[in-house]
Every structure is written in C-alpha cells, then in structure tokens.
N, C-alpha and C positions, 0 to 999 in steps of 0.2 A: 829250609822250611820257612825262615823269615822272609826270604824273597817271595815265597808263595803267599805269605800273609800280607806283606807290604808292597809288593810289586818292585820293579826296577828302581823306580823313583825313591821308594822307601829305603832301599839298600844304599842308594847314593847319599841320602840324607844321614843315614846311620854312619856311613863311612866318614862323612864330614864331621859329624858330632863326636866320633871317637877320637878325633884329633884335638879338639878344643871346643869349649861351650861357645854357642853362636846364637844370635837372635834369628827370628824367622825371616826378617829382611836381609840379613847377611847370607842366610841359606839360599834365599831367592836370588840374590845377586850372583852367587857362585854357581848355582845349578841351572839358572835361567828358566826355572819352573814358576808357574803362577803361585802367587803368595797364598791364595785359598787352598791350593793342593798342598803346599808346604805345611800349612797350619793343620790341615786334615790329617796328614801323616804324623805330624807332631803329636796331635791329640791321640791318635791310635797308639803311638809309641807310649805315651803317658797312661793310657788305659790299660795297656799291657804290662805297666810298671817297669818299662825298660828305660824310659826318659823322665827326667824331672826338670823343672824350671825354677828360676829364681827371678823374681821381679824386683826391678830397680827403677825408682822414680827419676825420670829425666828432669834435671833442674831447670832447663829452658822451657820445656812445654808443660811439665807437670804430669805428663803421661807416663805410665809404666811401661818399660821395656823388659821383655822376658828373655832371659838367657837360658838356652836348653842345653842339657848335657846327657849323654848316654851312660848307663851303668851296665857295663858288659858282663859283670858277675851275675846279673839277673836274667841273662839270656838263657843260660843253661837250665835254670829253674823253670822258665817258661817253655823251652823245648821239651823238657822232661814231662811237664804237666800235659802238653799237647800230645806227646807219644802215649802217655798212660791213658789219655781219653780215647785216643784212636784204637789203642789195644782193647780197651773195654768195649768199644763199639764193634770192632771186628769179632771179638769173642761172642758178643750177643748176636750178631748176624750168623755166625757159624753154628750156634745152638739152634737158631731158628731154621736154617737151612737143613740141619740134620734131623730136626724133629717135625718137619712139615713135608707132606707130598704135594707136588705141584702138577697142575694140568693146564693144557693149552690146545687150541685147535691149530690147524696147519697154516692158517692165514696169518700173514705178517702183520705185526702191530696190534693184534688183538690181545686182550688181557691174559695174564698168567694168574690162575686161580689156585687157592689152596683146595684141599680135598673137601673141607666142610663146605665151601662156597660151590665147588664143582657139583657136589651132591645136591645142593639146593636147586641148581639148574638142571639137574638130571643128566649130568655130564654132557650137556649141550652148550655150545658157545653162546653167551648172552648177546653177542654182536651179530653172528651170522647163522647160528643154529647148528653148525657142523659139530660132530663128535669131538669131545675133549680127549686128549691123549696124555698119558703120564709123561712128565719131563724128567729126564735123568739129569740131576743137578750135581753130579759127582765132580764134574769139572770146577763148578763153582766152589764146592766144598774144598777141593784141592788147592784152588787159588787162594781162598781164605786161609787155610792152613799154612800155606807158604808165606803170605803176608804177615801173619801172626808170628811165625817162627823168625822171619827176618827182623821184625820190629822187636821181639824179645832179645834176640842176639845184639841188636844195636843198643838196646838198653842195658844189657848185661855188660857190654863192652865198656860202658861208661862207669862200671863198678857201682852200680845202683841195684837195689832190691826191687824187682818187678812188682812184688806183692805189697809194696808200701802203701 
C-alpha cells in the first residue's frame, strides 16, 4: 500500500531511511534521484507522520541541514487508517448499489442513470433518445461484497477491531 502511495522512488527512500537518518542531499547521492523529487517524497512522508526531521545548523555556512528518519511503528497505524477508510467507502458504495436502480441505453459510453433521473427523461437516453433499459448490477454488488470481506479479513488478521 505504501508503494501505491509513494511510488517506487518513495519505497527506495524509505528503505534507505530505515537503515539510518540521512539528509536530502545524501539520499539524492545514493538514489541518483533529483533533489526536488526526494524532498517532495520526504514532505509526503512527513505529512503521513511516518518521517520526522531534525535540523542542525551547519557551522561553516550557517544554513540548517535536515536529517530525516523513518518511524516504522507509525506505518501500521497509517495502513490501518487507510484500510478503515477504504472499508467505509466500499460499505457506502455497496449500500448505494443495493438501494438504487440503474438504467442505460444500448450505446457504449452513454450515461448510467438512476431511476429518478431516468423517470425525468421519460426512460429515454438524454444523449441519443434510445430507450433506457434496467441494468443488472448484481455483479457489481458481488464484487463489492468480496472486496469488503477481503478487507475485513485482512484487518481482523492483524488482531484489530474493525468497528473501532
């Protein structure tokens, strides 16, 4: 999941920082990434509360040098929070799919309409005027249920209460 959030470069930077605190310039030298990309990823890690930095004034230049480090214990909390949010969104979408009838004409790319909107258009497609037909969304419902069950199982395997 972190790779999806931060990309391959972010995973590389996290791996480096898990070994020792480093400055952005040290990371740039070791990864051969542009310094602005390294900083962007470091700021994202900081925003996610996974990384922190400590500023030390360079005695020669007077500039601050920032040493970054990773807090691995915070990663589980972040992943738990993201999974919980995903579960809420999937539950919300499932309720919507179960409580709504959808209609669409036979033409590819034309809008899928709810019953109320289809009624407003007299069950005629607003794009082409063809008759709207009921859409069987049972496959979407089953897919959502499967994703929800997989996510709940994954969360339960971590000995966490899903309803927290």
